[in-house]
Structure formats: structure tokens, C-alpha cells
N, C-alpha and C positions, 0 to 999 in steps of 0.2 A: 359439760361434763369434764371431769378431771381424771387424768390417769398419769402414772409415773412410768417413764421409760428409762432404760439404762444405757448410757453412752460409754463405750469401751474405747480406751486409747492405750497405746504403748508409749511410755514417756521415758526419754533419756535426759536426766537432769544434769546440767553442767555447773551452774552457779546462779546466784541472785545478783542482778544488775542494780547497784545502788543508785545510778543516775536515772534509769527509767523506772525503777521500783517494780521490776518484773523478773520472772524467772527466765533464764537462758536455757533452752531445752529443745530437743527434737521431739515432736509429738506426732505419732502416727495414728490417725483415726481408723478404727476397726469397724465400728458400726453402732447402730441403735438397736436395742433388744427389748422385747416386751416383758421379759422377766429377768431377775438376777440370775436364775439358773441358766437361761439361754446365754447370758453374758459369760458365765463361768464355763459353759460348754465351749464357747468360742475361744476362751483363754486356753483350754486344753488342746484345741486344734492348733492354735498358734504356737504352743510350746513344742510342737513337733519340728519346728524350724530351728536350724542351728543358731546358736548365740542368743537365744531368747532367755530373759531373766524374769522369773515369775513375779518378783517384787516390782518390776517396772510397769505392770499393768495397772491401769487406773479405771475404776468404774465410778461414774458420776450419775446420780439419780436426777433425772430431769422431769419437772412437772410440765405437763402439756394440757392445755385447756382447749376443748374442741366441742363442736356441735355434733359432728359425725366422726366416729373413731377413724383415725387416719391409717392408711397402709404405707404412707410415705411421710417422712419428716423432712422439712426444708431447713437447711443449714446455711447461715449467713457467715461468710468469711471476708476478711480484709487483709490483703497482703501487699507489701512493697519492700523495696530495698533502698538503701542510702549508700552512695559511694563516699568513702572516706578520703582524707587528704593523701594517704599512702596507696591509693588505687585498690583498696579492698572494699568489700561490700558487707554491710550489716543488713540482715534480713529480718523483717517484722511480719508476724503472722498472727492474726486474731480470729478466733472462732467463737461465735455467740450461741446462746441457748437456742435449740431448735424450735421451729414453729410448725403448727399443724397444717397451715395453708401457705401457698405461694404469696397470697395477698398480705398475710401477716409478716412474712419474711421481707417482702418488699417495703412494707411500712417501717420495719426495723432498720433497713438500709437507709431509708430517707431520714429517719431521726438521727442515725449515727453520722450521716454526712454533715450534719449541722454542728457536731461537736468538734472542738479544736483538734483533738487527738487524731481524728479520722478524716478531717477535711483534706481535699486535694491540695498538694503542695508541689511547687515547681522543682524542689530538690529531691523528690521521691521518684523512684523508678517503679512503674506499675507494669507487671508482666502479663496478667491475665487479660481476657478479652475486654474487660471493663476499663474505661479511661481513668477511673479513680481507685482501683484496687478492690472494689466490692464484687462479690460473686455469691450467687445463691445456688446451692447444689441440692439435688434430691437424693434421699437415701431410703431405700426400702427397709422396713423394720424386719429384724431377724435375718438379715442378709449381711454377711461380713465381707469386708474389702481388705484383704491382707494376703500377701504371698511372700512373706519374709520381709526383712527390713529394706530391701532394695528393689523389690518387685511387687506390684499390687495387681490383684484381679478380684473378680466378684465370685463368691461362693455362697451357696445357700446353706443355712444352718436350720435344720428342721426344728419347728417350734416344740417346746417341751409340753408335756401334758398337764403342767401345774398352772 
């Protein structure tokens, strides 16, 4: 079966990096939602926090294929830092399309580990519990994870009737 879920992020864009061909931005994951209305409701809750800019919210429609409709989506992330010659750090963080099962998320990690861009490298500093920067996190659908730009907690968002 196929269903679309809506990923909500708060994004602060700084610039486009010509060397890496990637955006340089702060991205705050807020949640996966079963409808666009639920994602919009979450935006309204987030706008109650100081310094939030409505234009910085990004909703991404994600296609999920499943046998049994999931209550949780599994998100694969890859993070590391590189120390520069002037003792500063450049952080890299990648989030991939969610999966309906842990098995699918784990298979995605295994395939990404083979790609040059994500392979373990001695010059990278990996902070999470994984030795190579990969992590799989579980996210309940229609639950949002946001408590302002500098503090996060879990809060339920009641599902809409649509």
C-alpha cells in the first residue's frame, strides 16, 4: 500500500556552498504528520514561540510504501564534523526519506555506507553512538518534537478529522 505523510521542518538558510554543492542551513525536525492539515496545525503551535518566522517552515510530502499502515516512521540520519586547519569545525548532517519499518531503514543505512560520500573516514569526527555517524530514530506520526529553537520536547498533536 502507498500513503503520503508530511514531514515538517523549521529551516534557517544561510547560503549555498559551491564546494559541497549543498545548502548551509540549520534544520529543526518537527515531525511526520498524517495530513497536511495536521502539519499546518503544528506550524500554528510552533509560531507561539518567540522569534519564529512563518516562511521558515518547510513541509515535504513523503511517499511511504507499506504492508501494514505504520504508527511510527524510521528516520535515517548521518552526522559528522571535520576539524579545519584553524581549529574550527564544519558540521555535516544528512536526513534521508523515512521508512515504514526498522528493517527498511537498516537496509538504507547499509546501502549508504557503500557510497563514497557516507563511508567512514579517519578525518571525520562522529558524535552519535554509531562508529560511522549513522543513526536510525523512531518518530510517532502526528507527534511533534519542538519546544522553541533551543529546546525540544515531545508534544501530542491531536489528529484532524480530515
